[in-house]
C-alpha positions in Angstrom: -0.1 -0.3 0.1 0.8 3.6 -0.4 2.6 6.0 2.5 2.6 9.9 0.3 -0.2 10.4 3.2 1.9 9.8 6.0 5.0 12.0 4.1 2.0 14.7 2.5 1.0 14.9 6.6 4.6 15.2 8.0 6.4 17.5 4.8 4.5 20.7 6.6 5.4 19.7 10.1 8.9 19.4 9.3 9.2 22.2 7.6 7.8 24.5 9.6 10.3 23.4 12.5 13.3 23.5 10.2 12.5 26.6 8.8 13.6 30.0 10.0 11.3 31.9 11.5 11.4 34.8 9.1 11.2 32.0 5.9 7.8 30.8 8.2 6.5 34.2 8.0 7.1 34.9 4.6 5.0 31.5 3.3 1.6 33.1 5.7 2.1 36.1 4.4 2.4 34.8 0.7 -0.4 32.4 1.3 -2.5 34.8 2.7 -1.6 36.7 -0.4 -3.3 33.5 -2.5 -5.6 34.3 -5.3 -7.7 31.8 -7.0 -5.8 31.0 -10.5 -7.5 31.6 -13.9 -7.1 29.1 -16.8 -5.8 30.7 -20.4 -9.8 31.7 -21.5 -10.2 33.9 -18.1 -12.9 31.2 -15.7 -11.7 30.3 -12.4 -9.7 27.6 -12.7 -11.1 24.3 -10.5 -8.9 21.3 -11.9 -7.5 18.7 -10.7 -7.4 15.8 -8.9 -9.7 15.5 -6.0 -10.7 13.5 -3.0 -13.6 13.8 -0.1 -12.3 10.8 2.1 -11.1 12.3 5.3 -15.1 13.4 5.5 -16.3 10.2 5.2 -17.7 9.1 8.1 -19.5 12.7 9.3 -22.9 12.3 9.7 -25.7 14.6 7.6 -27.0 16.2 10.2 -26.2 17.9 13.4 -25.8 15.4 16.2 -27.4 15.5 19.0 -24.9 16.1 21.4 -24.4 20.0 19.8 -27.9 21.0 19.6 -28.5 24.4 20.4 -24.4 25.0 19.1 -23.3 26.4 15.2 -21.4 24.8 13.1 -18.2 26.9 12.8 -18.1 26.3 17.6 -16.5 22.6 17.0 -13.4 22.8 16.0 -9.9 22.4 17.6 -9.5 19.3 20.2 -12.7 18.9 20.2 -13.4 18.2 16.2 -10.2 16.2 16.2 -11.6 13.8 19.5 -14.8 13.7 17.1 -12.4 12.4 14.2 -10.6 10.2 16.4 -13.7 8.2 17.5 -14.8 8.4 14.0 -11.6 6.5 12.6 -11.6 4.2 15.4 -15.5 2.8 14.8 -14.2 2.7 10.7 -12.1 0.3 11.6 -13.8 -1.8 14.1 -16.6 -2.0 11.9 -14.3 -3.0 8.6 -12.0 -5.5 10.4 -12.6 -8.9 11.4 -10.9 -12.5 9.6 -10.5 -10.5 6.2 -9.5 -6.8 6.3 -7.0 -4.6 5.2 -3.0 -4.6 5.6 -2.9 -2.4 9.4 -0.6 0.0 8.0 -4.1 0.9 5.2 -5.6 2.2 8.0 -3.0 5.3 9.2 -1.9 5.2 5.8 -4.6 5.5 3.2 -7.9 6.1 5.4 -6.5 9.8 7.6 -10.8 10.5 8.6 -9.0 12.4 11.4 -9.0 15.3 8.9 -12.2 15.4 8.2 -12.8 19.3 8.5 -16.3 19.6 10.2 -18.7 17.6 12.7 -22.1 17.8 10.8 -22.6 18.2 6.8 -25.5 20.7 6.2 -25.3 23.9 6.8 -28.5 25.4 6.2 -31.1 24.9 8.1 -29.0 26.6 10.6 -29.8 24.0 12.7 -28.9 21.4 10.9 -31.8 19.2 10.6 -33.2 17.7 7.0 -36.6 20.3 7.0 -40.0 18.5 8.1 -40.8 16.4 4.8 -44.9 17.7 3.0 -47.8 15.8 3.7 -47.8 14.1 0.4 -44.0 13.4 0.9 -45.5 11.8 4.7 -47.9 9.6 2.6 -45.4 8.3 -0.1 -42.6 7.0 1.7 -45.9 5.4 4.1 -46.6 3.8 1.4 -43.0 2.4 0.1 -41.4 2.1 3.2 -43.2 -1.1 4.8 -42.6 -2.9 1.7 -39.5 -1.8 0.7 -38.3 -2.7 4.6 -40.2 -6.7 3.9 -39.2 -7.6 0.5 -36.8 -9.5 -0.8 -35.3 -9.2 -4.6 -37.0 -11.7 -7.0 -34.4 -10.5 -9.5 -31.2 -8.0 -10.3 -33.9 -5.9 -11.2 -35.1 -5.5 -7.6 -31.8 -4.1 -6.7 -30.3 -0.6 -6.5 -28.1 1.3 -9.0 -25.3 1.0 -7.1 -25.6 -2.8 -6.3 -25.7 -3.2 -10.6 -22.4 -0.6 -11.0 -24.6 1.9 -13.2 -25.1 4.4 -10.6 -24.8 6.2 -7.4 -26.4 9.1 -7.9 -25.8 12.7 -7.8 -25.2 13.9 -5.2 -24.4 10.5 -4.6 -21.0 10.6 -6.4 -19.5 13.5 -4.7 -20.1 11.8 -1.6 -17.0 10.3 0.5 -17.5 6.6 0.6 -14.9 4.1 2.9 -12.5 3.4 -1.2 -12.9 5.4 -4.3 -13.6 8.8 -3.5 -11.2 10.5 -5.7 -13.1 13.1 -8.8 -11.3 14.8 -11.8 -12.5 18.6 -12.7 -11.5 19.3 -16.3 -12.4 22.7 -17.5 -12.5 23.5 -21.7 -14.2 26.9 -23.3 -17.7 26.7 -22.3 -17.3 23.1 -20.4 -16.7 21.6 -17.1 -16.7 17.8 -16.6 -16.2 15.8 -13.2 -15.3 11.8 -13.3 -16.0 9.5 -10.7 -14.0 6.9 -9.5 -16.4 5.2 -8.3 -18.5 3.0 -10.8 -17.1 5.3 -13.0 -18.9 8.1 -14.6 -18.6 11.3 -16.3 -20.3 14.6 -15.4 -20.1 17.0 -18.1 -21.7 20.1 -17.5 -22.7 23.1 -20.5 -21.6 26.9 -19.4 -24.5 27.6 -21.6 -27.6 29.4 -20.9 -29.6 27.7 -22.4 -33.5 26.0 -21.3 -32.7 22.1 -20.1 -33.9 19.3 -21.8 -38.4 19.0 -22.4 -39.3 17.0 -19.5 -39.8 13.9 -20.3 -36.1 12.8 -20.9 -34.4 12.4 -18.1 -31.1 10.8 -16.7 -29.9 9.1 -13.7 -27.6 12.0 -12.9 -30.0 14.8 -14.2 -29.8 17.6 -17.2 -26.8 20.0 -15.5 -26.4 23.9 -16.5 -23.4 25.9 -15.1 -22.2 29.4 -14.8 -20.1 31.6 -12.9 -20.9 34.1 -10.1 -17.7 35.6 -9.5 -15.1 33.2 -8.5 -17.9 30.5 -7.8 -18.9 27.6 -10.8 -22.7 27.3 -9.8 -24.7 24.1 -11.0 -28.1 23.7 -11.8 -29.4 20.3 -12.5 -32.4 19.4 -12.8 -34.4 16.3 -15.2 -33.7 13.2 -12.7 -34.9 9.5 -13.1 -36.8 8.4 -10.4 -34.7 5.9 -9.4 -32.0 8.5 -8.3 -34.1 11.2 -7.3 -32.1 12.1 -4.3 -33.6 11.1 -0.9 -37.2 9.3 -2.6 -38.0 13.1 -4.2 -40.4 13.6 -6.7 -38.1 13.7 -10.0 -40.3 15.6 -11.4 -39.5 19.0 -8.9 -36.4 17.8 -7.3 -33.5 20.4 -8.3 -29.6 20.5 -6.9 -27.5 23.9 -6.7 -24.1 22.9 -6.2 -21.0 25.5 -5.7 -17.5 25.1 -6.4 -15.3 27.6 -4.7 -11.8 27.4 -5.2 -10.7 28.8 -2.0 -7.2 28.0 -1.2 -4.3 25.9 -3.3 -5.4 23.0 -2.6 -9.5 23.7 -1.2 -12.4 23.7 -3.4 -15.2 24.1 -1.4 -18.8 22.9 -2.4 -22.1 22.3 -1.6 -24.9 21.7 -3.1 -28.9 23.0 -2.5 -31.5 20.4 -2.8 -35.3 21.5 -4.0 -37.8 19.6 -3.7 -41.1 22.2 -2.4 -43.4 18.6 -3.1 -41.0 16.4 -0.6 -39.5 19.2 2.3 -40.9 21.9 2.9 -38.1 24.4 2.3 -35.0 24.0 0.7 -31.9 22.7 2.5 -27.9 23.2 1.0 -25.0 20.9 2.8 -21.2 21.4 1.8 -18.2 20.0 2.3 -14.3 20.6 0.9 -13.1 18.9 -1.6 -8.9 18.5 -1.1 -6.5 19.0 -4.6 -4.2 15.2 -4.3 -2.0 14.2 -7.5 -1.8 11.5 -5.6 -5.5 10.8 -6.0 -6.0 10.0 -9.5 -9.2 8.8 -11.1 -8.3 4.6 -11.6 -9.7 2.1 -13.6 -13.1 0.9 -11.2 -13.8 -2.0 -12.2 -17.4 -3.1 -10.7 -18.7 -6.2 -12.6 -15.2 -7.9 -12.6 -15.6 -10.5 -9.7 -18.9 -8.9 -8.8 -20.3 -11.9 -6.6 -22.7 -9.1 -4.4 -25.2 -9.6 -6.5 -25.2 -13.2 -6.5 -24.4 -13.2 -3.4 -28.1 -11.6 -2.3 -29.7 -13.5 -4.8 -28.8 -16.7 -3.9 -29.3 -16.1 -0.1 -33.0 -14.7 -0.9 -33.7 -17.7 -2.8 -32.4 -19.6 0.3 -34.2 -17.5 2.6 -37.6 -18.6 0.5 -36.8 -22.2 0.0 -36.2 -22.4 4.2 -39.7 -20.2 5.1 -41.2 -22.9 2.2 -40.0 -25.7 4.1 -40.6 -24.0 7.6 -45.0 -23.5 6.5 -44.3 -27.1 5.2 -43.9 -27.9 8.5 -46.4 -25.9 10.3 -48.7 -27.9 7.5 -48.2 -31.2 8.0 -47.7 -31.0 12.2 -52.0 -29.9 11.6 -53.4 -32.9 9.8 
């Protein structure tokens, strides 16, 4: 496994220890004067390889223990202790008879660098707004069926299980691995490549209407534009299968904002708008960290993917067991 993470983490500390005080001051002054780069055609330059692995394990909503506190209040040693707890719980969840080499947890899985205690920045209480009455009715109709059903075929499994898509914003959300992204720009267009499931999202920077409502896709239909230093991307036309958190695909709109805030950071936020599902829009955010050591690698999702076969065979085994028990009961009642 790779050891470059430890080198990357240790290097700033070593440099600060050996550089003369005046050199450190000069470095700090240079950082304070940093301005975001531009592409040759004049757009803000967001390009590079990115990862948000360190935010894996960060809860979407504000945990109950922080009730009454603001996101910016949780910092320093308190935040570091929270992130160490996330790291420890993650390792315990994945350790077993078969697990990664011990040094991998320190080298590659560094959740201690996580930058925030939860993700939702609006509403201020850090909570997903209440569902609308119609959304509650929809949830009541579908939840029992989802909870109690066994997949009859591959068609009953999620698109992620089937190596098709993680959807949006799912493809941007951190997971235990495969968190590499690449942002590429050209005049009039921005593209984002994702390692996990290996999708590419092409975002035209044109003031033109979205596609007709009957033309829908798994990742939706994006339109981008610049607001100062920020790339704003509005996406609609989702398929029902990928509508975020059970939203209404016909009324869902996701508004993302990408802002280069430092030499190695892009601030990413997404506002979820769906008046048919939630009583108000809500927003969550996290940083994307530029990391040239994390290029997008091949994601051979179907190769050696025994997940589907095992899920279906387990379901059939459970069906057979139920049938045998039912037969026994029927025989005992005679």
